[in-house]
N, C-alpha and C positions, 0 to 999 in steps of 0.2 A: 384550524384548531378551535375547539369549543371554549367560550369565555370561562366556563366553570373550571376547566383545567388550568387556565391561566391564573385564576384566583388561587387554585390549589398550589401552584408553583410559587406564587407570592407568599402564601402562608408558610410553605416549606422554607423559604428564604428568611422570613422573620423568625421562624423557629431556630434556624441555624444561628442567627444572631444571639438568641436567648441561650442556646447551648454553648456558644463561645463565652458569654458572660459567666454562665454556671461553671464551665470548665476552668476559667481563670480563677474563680473563687476556690474551687476544689484544689487546684494546683498550689495555691497559697497555703492551704490548710494541710494538705497531704504531701505535697512535693512530688516531683517526677521520680520514677523508680526504675530507671534504666540507665545504661552507661555507667559512669562513675558514681551515680547515686543509687545503684541497685543494692538492695538489701542482701547481706550475706546469708540470710536464712534460706533454707532449701525451698525451691518453688519450681513450678513447671515453666521452663524457659525454652525459647526458640533461638537457634543460632542466628547471629546478627545478619548475615547475608540473606538467609532465608526469610527472616522476619521483615526486613526492609522490602524485599521483593514482593512478598505476599501481601503486606499491608498497603503498599502503594499501587499494586497492579489493578485493583478495581477502578481507579481513576483513569486508567487507560482502557481497560476492557469494557467497562459499562458504557461509556460513550460510543465505542465502536459497535457494541451490541445494539444500543438504542438506534443508531443511524442505520444499521443493517436490517433491523426488524420493523422499522416504521418508514413512512413516506419521506421524512426529513425534508419537507417542502422548503423550509427557509434556507437550507443549505445551497439552494440554487443561487443565492445572492452572495457576492464576494465578502461583505463585512462579516456575515455569519460564519463563513468558511474560515476566514482569517482568525476570528476570535476563538473558534473551536480548536483550530490548529495551535494557537498559543497555549491553550490548556493542555492539549495532548503532547506537545513538545516537552513541556515541563515534566509531565508524568512518564513519558518514555525515558527521559534521562534518569528520573528518580527510581523507576521500577526495573529498568533493564540494564542501565549503565552504572549508576551509583553503587548498587549492591556488590558488583564485581570488583569495585575499587576499594572496598573496605578492607582494612588491614587489621586482622585480629580483634575485631570488635567484640564487646562483651555480649553474651546472650541476652535477649530481651524477654521480660516476663510475658507469659502468654496473654494475660488480660490486657496489657498495654498494646500488644500487637492486634488483639481482637478489636479493641476500641478504635484503633487507627484504621483497621480494615473496614469496620462498620461506617466510619465517617467517610471514607473514600467511596464506598458504594453510594451513600446518601448524596454526597456532593457531586460525584461523577454523574449520577442520574439528573440531579437538579440543573447543573450547568449545561449538559448535553441536550436534555429535553427542551430546555428553554431556548437554546440557540438553534436547535434543529427544527422546532415546530412553532415557536411563539415569538421570538424576537423579530421586530420589524425595524429595519434600518433603510435610510435612503441609499440609493446606489452609490452616491458620492460620500458616504459616511467615512470611508477610509482616508479621505482628504480633510475631514473635519479636525480642527485643532485638538479637540478632546481625544479623538482617536489617536492622532499622531503623538501627542504628549504621553498618552497612556501606553502606547506601544513602546515608546522609547524608555519609559520607566520600567515596563515589563522586561525589556531586553537587558537593561542595565542591572536590574535587580537579579535576574537569572544569572548573569555573568558574575556578579558579586557573590551570589550563593555558591556557584560552582568553584570560584577561585578560593573562597573561604574554606570550603570543604577540602580543597587540595592542601591548604595550609594545615588544617587539622590532621589530615592523614599523615603528614610528614613532620609532626611535632617531635617524634622520638626517632633516634637512630636505632639500627638493629641491635636487639639485646637490651635496650633501655626499657624500664618499667616506671610506673607512677605517673601522676598527672602533671602536665606542664601548662603554664599560662601561654596561650598562643600569641605570637607576635607577627607583624608584617601585614601588609594590605590594610584593610579597614579595621583589623584588630588593634591597630595603633590608636584608634579613636573610639571604638565601641567594644563592649564586652563580648557580644555575640554577633559578629559580623555576618555569619551564615544566616542567622535568624533575621537580621536587619535586611539582608538582600532579599530574602523570601517575602517579607512584608512589603518591601518596595515593589517587588514583582507583582504581587496580587493587588496592590493598590493601583498599579498601572493597568492591570487587566480590568479592574472595576471601572476605572475612568474610561478606558477604551470601549467597554461594553455599555457604559452609561445605563446600568440596570440595577434593580433591587437585588437580583440574584448574584451578580458580580460583586456588588457592594457587601452583601451578606458574607460571601466567601472571604473578602478582604477583612471584614470586621472579625470574623471567627479566627482567622490567622493571626490578626493583631492581638486579640485577647489571649490566645494560647501561647504564642511565642514570646510576648512581652513577659508573661509570668515565668516562662522558662529562662528568659534572659536575666531576670531578676535573681533567679536561683543561681545561675552561673556567676553573676556579679558578686553575690554574697560568698560563693565558694572561692572566688579569686582572693577575696580579702583574707580568707582563712588559710590560703596556701602561700602567702607572702613569706619569703625567706631571705636570708642574708645574701643570696645569690642574685637578687633582683637588680635590674638596671636602674640608672639614676632617676628615671621618671617615677618609678615606684618609691624609691628611697626619699625623694623630695617631699612626698605627701602620700603616706600610706592609706589615707582616708578616701582617696579617689582612684579610679582605674588608671587614668593617665594624667599626670600632674598638669594643672592649669586648665584642663578641659571640663572636668566634672566636679561640681561642688560636693562636699561630703554627703554620702548617702544617695547621690543621684548619678544615673548612668546616661551618657549621651544618647544611647540607644532609645531610652524612654523619652528624652526631650525631643529628639528628632521625629520619632514616630507619633508623638502627641500632635504635631502639626499635620501629619498625614491622616491621623484619625479624625481630626476636625474637618479636614477636607472631604474625606469619604462620607462622613455623616452629613455634611452639607449637600453633597452630590446626591445621596439617597433621598434627602428631603425634596430636592428638585425633581427627581424621578417620580416621586410620589405625587407631587403637584401636577405633573404632566399626565 
């Protein structure tokens, strides 16, 4: 692999971090516009199942295309294969399995689907090209504590994400309508357990890869999903009713009584620590 291309991949990673920060600011100003936040105004929309499948598919298809069309020399080494497999397993679930499990999801605005599709092409290329042609690891990297801890975080985060999605799909009984505050699992402790799981997952991937590219993906995910979690958190406050359980009745200013101070979500506090860790890791990679 030519050094120039390695520099280009680093530049793409730093750009991804910048796009994450920009996206976070825009989401605070404009707010998400899909699901229960979708505008009632007429707009071009894509059915939920098709939207999720189409927008996530590039993160599965692009890496496979990159590996098929290039020499993929670094994939001869076990650490590179395992790291790429971690990436592909997540997106195989998100693009092929998750859409089929959706129950009556609201159509997604076309522009939201297009933005997600574009990011998945960008990030799918960045991660797969780096791991298949550029990333150099010792043969015993898979036994390194950074890899082992990162892999465990990745697996735990993915399981949290899948379990939380299962809870969200089963919020309503047949025939019920309207929004319900999710309960059970990590939803007892954080507003958006599904987002929390995904951020933990990609922070684990970043640690296991010990790379600027992996860290950039984790940073982008953190920026975007924390902003969406904040939107959920504020929405929960607005949907509090007399039917709430005692945890909410004891202190309506926090998500779960005794865990979050007024105006603060445990999701944000927990991920703040992860964010500092990923930032430190990237600085160490840069020094190396």
